[in-house]
N, C-alpha and C positions, 0 to 999 in steps of 0.2 A: 562442378559441383565436388568431386570428389575431393580436394583440400579443404571445402567448408563442410561438408556432412557431418566432419565429429565434434565441429564447432556447433553444426545445427541442433546435434544431438544432445550435444553440453547446457544449450538455453531450454532444450523442452525440457530437461532434466531438472534444473532448476527452476523451472516454471513450474513442474508439477511438485518440486519441494515446498516452495512458495504457499501452492496450494493444499497441501496438507498440512503445515502449518495452521492456515487460516481455516481448516476445519479442526483441526486438535482445539486451534483456540474457542472456536465456535463449539465445541462441542462441553467447554467448562461448563458447568449449571450456574445459575446466577449470582449466589454465594460466591463460588469459586473466581468468576469473570470480576467481580466486584473488588472483591478483597486484592486481586491484583493490580484492577487500574488504581485502588486507594494506595495500595503500597508504593506506586509509579507515580500517584500524584504529592505523596508525602515527601517523597525525593525530592520532586521537583521543588515544592513549598521549601524545604531545607537548603534546598541550590538560590533562591531567587528572592527569597525574604531574610532580610536581616534581622537579627534575633529570635530566629522562629522557634529556639529551641527556649527561650525565656518568657516567648507569649502565656496565655491562659490556655488551658485544654480546650475551652471554647471556641476560642478564635483559632486555634489550630484546627479544629474540627470546620469550622466554618471557611477557613481557607482549603482545605485538602477537598471538603465538598463541592467548594466552588470550580476546583482544577478538575475534580473528577470528570465532569461531564467532555469538558476539553479533551483530557489526556484518553478518552474514549474514542473520539472523534478523528483524533489526530491521530492513534492507532490503526483506524479504519483507513484513513488517507492514506498513510505510509506505505501500510503493507499492500495495501492493492497501486501504489504508486510502483514498488517493487516489484510487483505482479506485472504492470503494464510495460516496464522497462523490459524484462526480460519475455514476455510475448513479443514486443514489438522488435525485439531482435530476432527472438525464431522468424517470426514470420517473415522477416528482411529474407530469408533465404528462400524462401518461397514464391516471393514476387518482388520484382525491382518497382513495380507501379506505386509511388507513395500515397496516393489513397485509398488503393486495395489494402495499402498496409496500416493504414489508420481504421479503415472500416473492418478488417479483419480482427486487430487486436484489440481495438474496442468492446466488439461482439464477443470476443470471449471473453474479454474481462466483465463487461457488464451480466453477461449471461453468468459465469461463475458468483458476481456479486447477488444477485436474483437467486441462484440457487443454493448459496451460502445463507441468506436471509430467509430463504423457506425451512432450511436445515434448524436453522436456531429456534424459530418457530415451536420446532417439538422437542427443545431442549427445555428441561426442567429451572423453571426464573428466569426464563430469556423469553423474548421475543422478536417477531421478524419484523422490519421497520423499513417501508420504500424510502424513507429518509437517509438510510445507513444504506441502501442500493445507491444510492444517487451521491452520495459522500465518496464509498469505494469506485464507482465507475468515474467521479471528478479525481479520484486519486491517480486512478489507472490512464486518466485521458494525460494528466500532468504525468508520468513516468513516460508515457509514448511522446508527448510533446518532446521532454528534454533529450530522448532518445534523436526523434529528428533534427533536432538544433545541433546536438552535436553531431552528428553524421555532415549534416550541412555546413559547419565551419569544419569538419576534418576535409573535406570534399573540395572547400573550396581555398582552404591553406594547400592542398595536394594540386589540384589545378591551377591555382596563380601563377600567370608569369609576368615575372618581374622585368618590366624594360628599361634597360640601362645605356 
């Protein structure tokens, strides 16, 4: 464990940094949060819609507003996938049992998602939503599965015996 202890600490710190980022973004009031996601939606619209700049302002607004909800949910999913990756790697230093890793990682990420949505309930212009907890937890599960998949492939490659 001596060689892995620094890595354990690194991934725990990264997990905490991701949690701090989530908390900071959740602390933005409704106007700030909406402005941020609309700016991102506008950039995406410019990338995916040919001749976006020459469209009418009304059409641009319709497109951006349509993308905004997707951007917000994708942001939830993505940041929690990152959290799931780091938490599952951290947990892998605690136990070798895959089932225990999954349960512990999902529990930590799901609990944090629930706490974060509860926190948002008390932020001006924001609300806590069960659907966001589910999206966040789904993102975490995606990240956890990604780590397990990569680890399984690496394990398979390392232990594959070539018969010649």
